[in-house]
VEXSEZA-106954 format. One record per residue (C-alpha): x, y, z. Coordinates in steps of 0.001 Angstrom, whole numbers, padded with zeros to 6 digits, always signed. Layout:
N
XYZ
...
//
This chain:
642
+036244-152586-139600
+032357-153583-138688
+032893-156427-141192
+036250-157702-139246
+034735-157425-136024
+031697-159487-136503
+034151-162594-137437
+036142-162496-134900
+036691-165950-132832
+038588-166201-129929
+039908-162833-130483
+041663-163821-133608
+040297-163712-137323
+039030-167028-138448
+038823-166265-141900
+041570-166510-144133
+039790-164770-147366
+039175-161399-145204
+043064-162093-143685
+044139-161792-146820
+042371-158867-147350
+043792-156582-144381
+047264-157677-145015
+046506-156149-148850
+045072-152958-147738
+047451-152746-144855
+050769-153760-146310
+051400-149935-148184
+052341-149105-144207
+055692-150765-144924
+054302-153540-142213
+053630-156924-143078
+052112-159643-140816
+054221-162810-140279
+051309-164805-138671
+048124-166565-140538
+045787-165119-137902
+045693-160882-137098
+044259-160357-133727
+041483-157779-133188
+044026-155617-131411
+046355-155705-134366
+043581-154919-136922
+042748-151880-134241
+046415-150763-134395
+046602-150961-138378
+043729-149123-138408
+045568-146588-136136
+048710-146773-138322
+046011-146292-141173
+044574-143042-139702
+048074-141292-138413
+049026-141674-142169
+046432-139228-143195
+046207-137631-139703
+047700-134179-141683
+044709-133594-144003
+042278-132114-141747
+044686-129526-141245
+044758-129268-144664
+041001-128894-145018
+041323-126093-142790
+044348-124457-145014
+042517-125144-148178
+039089-123190-146851
+041056-120561-145636
+042628-119956-149267
+039181-119960-150765
+037957-117038-148639
+040998-114980-149561
+040209-115823-153118
+036583-114539-153130
+038051-112263-151647
+039983-111473-154321
+037676-111688-157944
+040686-112103-159682
+041324-115231-158393
+037919-116311-158416
+038801-118809-161372
+040954-120846-158821
+037962-121404-156427
+037535-124438-158777
+040749-126397-158047
+040729-125705-154655
+037026-126844-153978
+037953-129904-155709
+041177-130163-153011
+038900-129740-150786
+036098-132132-151321
+038790-135033-151980
+039751-134385-148297
+036790-133684-146830
+035922-137492-148321
+039328-139010-146522
+039050-136716-143412
+035203-138040-143228
+036283-141710-144286
+038977-141572-141533
+036344-139403-138358
+034029-142272-138723
+037366-145028-138351
+038465-142730-135272
+034541-142906-133567
+034618-146298-133787
+038205-146305-131724
+037127-143933-129543
+034073-146364-128648
+035822-149541-128630
+039100-147562-126142
+036086-146797-123661
+034344-149770-123356
+037200-152433-123411
+038248-150853-119677
+040720-154236-119929
+042566-153307-122742
+042127-149789-122631
+045635-148587-121628
+047209-151269-123763
+045537-150017-126764
+045427-146167-126133
+048798-146019-125198
+050047-147581-128559
+047993-145282-130312
+049148-142074-128536
+053016-143669-129104
+052145-143565-133068
+051481-139823-132302
+054564-139262-131634
+056898-141109-134147
+057667-140136-137666
+056336-142651-140690
+059301-144798-140062
+059327-145123-136768
+055884-146564-136699
+056676-149661-137583
+058824-150619-134949
+055892-148641-132467
+053203-151208-133546
+055449-153949-131465
+056661-151410-129061
+055467-151223-125428
+054261-147912-124000
+054646-146933-120310
+051058-146960-118988
+051340-144297-116655
+051227-141565-119933
+048442-143813-121688
+045714-141044-120312
+047626-137902-121018
+048146-139110-124229
+044636-139727-124834
+043684-136709-124087
+046208-134971-126002
+044134-136768-129053
+040791-135812-128014
+041613-132223-126965
+043125-131688-131136
+040169-132830-132510
+038026-129983-134155
+034942-131392-132582
+033587-130943-128698
+033409-134754-127099
+032137-135616-123793
+030697-139137-122388
+028813-139732-119207
+027990-142557-117668
+023862-144597-116615
+023087-141572-114386
+024194-138540-116777
+027451-137911-114623
+030295-136872-116334
+033136-139189-116698
+035225-136985-119815
+035528-134505-121942
+038196-132875-124551
+039701-129665-124248
+037059-127700-126539
+033672-129075-124033
+035683-127837-121087
+036165-123994-122767
+032219-124064-123544
+031638-125317-119982
+033769-122752-118698
+036463-125392-116534
+040131-125239-117662
+041021-128759-117101
+038788-131295-118730
+039581-133900-115717
+037597-131111-113652
+034216-131882-115210
+035049-135891-113905
+031903-136600-111700
+030148-133048-112241
+026607-133145-113858
+024871-130759-116196
+023584-128994-113290
+027049-128237-112731
+027499-126534-115775
+026693-123067-116834
+023859-123561-118614
+020335-122803-117524
+018409-125701-115683
+015737-125869-118329
+018837-127118-120292
+020246-128877-117899
+016740-130718-117903
+016780-131300-121964
+019956-132806-121918
+019753-135244-118972
+016189-135663-120554
+017788-136764-124001
+019952-139009-122366
+017974-141374-120839
+015713-141325-124020
+018768-142866-125442
+019804-145329-122934
+016262-146574-122218
+015895-146896-126209
+019643-147859-127064
+019129-145836-130459
+021176-142661-131317
+020292-139044-131810
+022386-137955-135127
+022719-133941-136132
+020071-132904-133406
+020619-128259-134047
+019727-126872-130292
+020402-124718-128139
+023319-124170-125362
+024268-121440-123244
+027975-120672-123124
+029775-118920-120178
+029804-115953-122424
+026205-116005-121569
+025488-115722-125505
+023398-118725-126724
+024467-120776-128846
+023411-123259-131758
+024953-126699-131861
+024854-129739-133590
+024878-132141-131337
+024985-136925-131954
+024569-139103-129450
+025211-142855-129000
+024374-145181-126417
+027640-146639-124676
+027603-150136-123905
+029852-152474-122082
+031024-155992-122585
+028128-157974-122401
+026369-154922-124840
+024522-153048-121335
+024221-149661-121928
+026398-147697-119633
+025799-144479-120233
+026279-142026-123882
+028768-140784-125553
+027956-137168-127738
+029711-135070-129995
+029045-131463-131574
+029616-129011-133414
+028721-124582-132547
+026562-123716-135718
+025469-120850-134343
+027186-118558-136974
+025482-121133-140167
+022264-120830-137871
+022493-116836-137618
+023641-116652-141764
+020674-118873-142868
+017949-116796-140589
+019473-113532-141719
+018709-115129-145429
+015454-116584-144594
+014965-113017-143370
+015922-110956-146540
+013995-113372-148995
+011147-113191-146761
+011314-109171-147256
+012119-109128-150994
+009020-111752-151721
+006756-109112-149266
+007252-106098-151304
+006844-108315-154588
+003533-109411-153063
+002239-105582-151321
+002794-104515-154958
+000778-107055-156580
-002352-107134-153439
-001900-103529-153641
-002727-103380-157662
-005768-106020-157187
-007196-103915-154517
-006976-100451-156246
-008488-102011-159095
-011671-103128-157464
-011280-099681-155145
-011657-097947-158465
-014841-099613-159328
-016522-098775-156314
-015485-095411-155947
-016017-094543-159357
-019245-095705-159410
-020189-094204-156333
-018959-090703-157220
-021157-090512-160056
-024002-091477-158123
-023744-088697-155687
-022822-086278-158197
-026454-087102-159120
-024778-087628-162886
-026174-091346-163034
-028876-092532-165304
-031435-093511-162595
-031826-097128-165167
-028141-097509-164975
-028255-097860-160943
-029469-101405-160181
-026275-102714-163125
-023722-099860-160796
-024982-101359-157451
-023954-105218-159033
-020174-103895-160396
-020019-102543-156899
-020578-105819-155355
-019106-107551-157706
-015729-105911-156941
-016658-105941-153084
-015878-110057-153673
-013359-110048-155450
-011315-107602-153102
-012679-109763-150161
-011566-112879-152149
-007887-111071-152163
-008422-110658-148422
-009337-114047-146994
-006540-115254-149511
-004195-113447-147201
-005996-113869-143988
-006030-117699-144610
-001974-117637-145425
-001543-115443-142120
-003246-116581-139465
-002461-119359-137150
-006586-120256-136350
-009157-119982-139142
-012495-122384-137479
-015408-120901-138627
-016684-124018-139967
-020140-125630-140548
-021853-128924-141953
-021591-128334-145474
-023571-130933-148062
-021011-131309-150703
-023487-132191-153128
-025435-129202-152888
-022311-127076-152762
-020935-128632-155728
-024186-128236-157857
-024364-124110-156503
-020706-123742-157316
-019515-125560-160731
-021877-123286-162900
-020083-120220-161259
-016655-122194-161875
-017469-122778-165703
-018622-119406-165873
-016301-117186-164133
-013288-119327-164948
-014468-120050-168567
-013479-123727-167919
-015769-127272-168644
-015705-128644-164970
-017292-132226-165082
-018563-133926-161636
-018417-137284-160858
-020305-138393-157452
-020096-141801-156294
-023834-142722-154338
-024146-141820-150377
-021185-139136-149644
-021675-138738-146379
-021872-134446-145135
-018647-133145-143779
-017130-130544-141333
-015949-127768-143285
-016091-123890-144027
-018201-123591-147256
-016210-120287-148436
-012903-121875-147325
-013653-124909-149576
-014764-122355-152703
-011691-120351-152421
-009560-123805-152287
-011052-125331-155624
-011104-121852-157316
-007345-121800-156931
-006913-125057-158110
-008749-124793-161303
-007667-120773-161846
-004040-122709-161558
-005241-125562-164287
-006121-122485-166230
-003179-120316-166357
-000779-123163-166737
-002506-123961-170164
-005083-121460-171677
-006261-124003-174685
-006652-127009-172249
-010464-126009-170636
-011163-129580-169660
-011403-129789-165922
-012405-132805-164000
-013922-133335-159894
-014712-136952-158345
-015861-137691-155066
-015616-140808-152651
-015412-141458-149451
-012437-142891-147946
-010956-144423-145028
-007620-143209-143628
-005692-145030-141168
-003482-143945-138073
-000337-142696-139749
-001145-143888-143354
-001295-139590-144241
+001134-137137-142136
-000932-134894-139619
-003982-136874-140567
-006040-138456-137805
-007631-142171-138060
-011192-141267-139715
-013437-141284-142571
-013020-138352-144949
-014495-137827-148176
-011565-137328-150958
-012253-134675-153645
-009860-135163-156436
-009412-132661-159009
-008012-133443-162366
-006822-131047-164827
-005254-131472-168195
-002728-128992-168208
+000365-130650-169054
+001698-131799-166047
+004645-130590-164598
+008446-131192-163140
+009232-132748-160178
+011312-129605-158962
+007953-128187-159328
+005812-130202-157765
+008288-130164-154297
+007597-126616-154075
+003956-125949-155017
+002943-125535-152024
+005907-123165-150342
+004546-119324-149684
+005800-117128-152198
+006539-119717-155171
+005120-119417-158123
+006317-120452-161794
+003752-117656-163275
+005224-114110-164597
+001915-112778-162820
+001052-114241-159458
+002043-114047-155794
+002517-117242-154920
+000004-117713-152486
-002508-119534-153986
-001733-122948-153441
+000142-121915-149980
-003186-120489-148488
-005140-123693-150004
-002580-126045-147641
-003034-123518-144705
-006615-123936-145142
-007373-127641-145301
-004509-127795-142359
-006399-125675-140322
-010177-127470-140480
-008338-130773-139505
-007965-131886-143884
-005258-132376-145796
-004586-131287-149271
-001523-132774-151749
-001068-133577-155443
+000507-135795-158285
+001395-135194-161702
+002265-136676-165052
+004743-134737-167292
+002680-134075-170580
-000538-135335-169405
-001617-132962-166060
-002068-132946-162460
-004150-134189-159977
-004911-132170-156530
-006110-134608-153802
-008423-132851-151157
-009258-134998-147930
-012257-133951-145631
-013545-135066-142208
-016914-136853-142922
-019611-135164-139690
-020426-138010-137402
-023288-137488-134645
-020004-137047-132060
-018607-134027-134169
-021644-132515-135506
-023449-131578-132335
-021421-127683-132339
-022104-127096-135506
-024844-125261-137942
-025750-126789-141529
-026523-123583-143423
-029286-123362-145768
-030651-119694-147710
-033037-119559-145295
-033521-116248-143563
-034865-116595-139793
-037169-113400-138264
-036437-113376-134842
-037414-110781-131854
-035402-109666-128607
-032517-107634-127555
-029333-108066-129189
-025991-106139-128019
-023627-105602-130685
-019974-104632-130223
-017944-103331-132711
-015122-100381-132762
-015645-099720-136593
-018231-097268-136860
-019865-097134-140391
-019480-101302-140186
-021109-101586-137057
-023984-099296-138659
-024345-101147-141251
-024193-104580-139453
-027241-103114-137010
-029195-102454-139833
-029079-105793-140890
-029714-107617-137745
-032695-104960-137520
-033993-106602-140499
-034900-109670-139488
-036998-108301-136235
-034092-107834-133547
-033513-104699-131468
-030135-103761-131591
-028186-101566-129347
-024422-100742-130462
-021263-100439-128695
-017567-099436-129911
-015515-101524-127359
-015972-104139-124866
-016081-101844-121821
-018786-099908-122772
-020753-102946-122887
-019957-104164-119526
-020865-100611-118063
-024369-101013-119424
-025437-103637-116870
-029045-103241-117665
-029136-103923-120847
-026649-107040-120184
-030002-108183-117897
-032274-107563-120770
-030498-109130-124154
-031190-112460-125671
-027944-112423-127469
-024250-110516-128176
-022487-110373-131404
-018929-109109-130478
-015381-108652-132747
-012393-109933-131998
-010064-106815-131782
-010684-103420-130926
-008236-101056-131755
-008247-098432-128513
-009863-101053-126036
-007794-102766-123189
-010366-105503-123441
-010541-108282-126490
-013807-110140-127209
-012306-113079-124865
-012351-110972-122481
-016193-109822-123077
-017178-113083-123182
-015534-114071-119529
-017000-111107-118296
-020777-111894-119657
-020497-115383-118741
-019594-114523-114755
-022688-112713-115159
-025270-114644-117246
-023866-117977-117579
-026295-118822-120105
-026323-115763-122223
-025238-117286-125773
-022926-114613-127192
-021527-114908-130713
-018177-114133-132415
-017954-112194-135957
-014298-111821-136652
-012076-111780-139813
-008786-112242-137411
-008063-114307-134671
-004852-114464-132893
-005061-116745-129550
-005490-120896-130143
-008538-121861-128526
-010436-118593-128623
-012821-119419-131065
-014215-122504-129621
-014914-120950-125978
-017716-118795-128012
-021022-120097-127925
-020663-119964-131808
-018336-118188-134331
-019057-116502-137606
-016136-114679-140114
-016718-111241-141476
-018135-110234-143301
-021583-110779-142069
-023688-112888-143764
-026848-112176-142135
-028895-115594-143351
-026235-117092-141575
-026435-115235-138597
-030466-115469-138547
-029738-119560-138143
-027289-118908-135413
-029893-117287-133343
-032796-118924-134317
-030438-122375-133092
-029447-121092-130119
-032155-118840-128854
-035317-121503-130147
-032864-124698-130299
-034135-125449-133988
-032389-127228-135941
-030435-126800-139266
//
């Protein structure tokens, strides 16, 4: 129909070839045009006949749907589903085409006010005739008094909710299904009303009016938008809405026309399926994590039990401590992987020299993962802003995946160079300079269906594994303002690309480039931690670098010690306290109100308040790295640069 409209001149179809096609198109209805030229009105009438000849198909779809439901409830009839499904698919395809034409027709009827009565009346008259009478009806006249009611009858029988508004978002009409949702008995009652007169809350009305305004100002349609809507039953429904701008003869936008379907049951079913899937996967993940943690604890408890009973040869103490330390680090990595995936915020970043990082860690990758990692670096690589322990975890996951994909192929190449990214070049990545780290394996690549899902939580193709490795990599990169993606060639290998923001003069001011130096100091440190055993260990570590330390099991108890607050040179605190009313942020705000310049350092593993870390003078991640804390204290107390 759109093609026909574009070839109209003075309301006539002047193209002889198109005239012939249209005549052939509609010859099966038993109506042949007598003139050489088809008017636009006549084309609309013929399309109306075409639609009406298949009107029962929509009812047929509903019947077939019901039949399928009955068949599915009877196992002996299930083989018939295939045939019913084929019928439904054909009917759906036909009905979709019909609906598209009908929407064009309705759009035309509403816009062409001068012709509305004439064309709508003919459409409605056709609805009331049988097939044999339709030919005569095309050339007949209909009383225009009945045209509006007949138009409404057609709209009321549509299986969707229709409405249209003027340029001020005032309703000009709707069909009966929409009227029921709006809590009115007659569609005519909606004329002159606005969304603020409807039963939905003000915030929803604001949203609907805002959408109308955006459509009218931009001239763009919104198709398939799923959004909540409150009904007269007081229950929130989910609807799939489409809105298009309404134009007049001069193609000026005069309002909007919309249609929506209630998809509440569909949304609920999707949510239930997601919940069930998550519960099943979480059960598997919990089992795998518990197994790995138990292995680590067995080593720790085994050696400590032997030592406590006095049965360990003193010459083996150092070796036992080394194994306990390795087991603890492995348990720590498992915890970090889970935390990186679950946390909404994780910004324990620092200035990082990538060349030094790789010089230190590539030997560890080679020995620990038994791989041959080659490192290629461009000249003059800038420093970056990133958490070194998180970068280690990302790279370790990627290399470990390559090893698991092909145990025999040990070659792995890491290359690095600087790259400028323009706005919108990579989704969710800001314009600026980045270091691009490309991690290339030769493990045989993967299928496209696997590549599409590798960053999805719990997705795994291995018999062993919890599917959190690459998901946590993506989470880490996003939380630290970076990006990760992958390309693959089946039969060859895969390249993971990491984009890490370059450290500039501006963004480097609040970060420290940590070294291996242990800096001594002096003064009073107030330390707040609710775990007594962890508190003792950390207080001893801080005391070893020269500070006097006083511990508190909660933020409230620390705040009561006003005398030592005045004497303290710094405060180190956790964020969460099990039995306390205050968290670390509450402690920060209270202390800053008393001593604005008192340095307050956050030491935590989990932060559930967005933007909280940035409010502290510095943030470090548990477990305590005493070298890093010593450098932070030196930086804050002595303004020493690192």
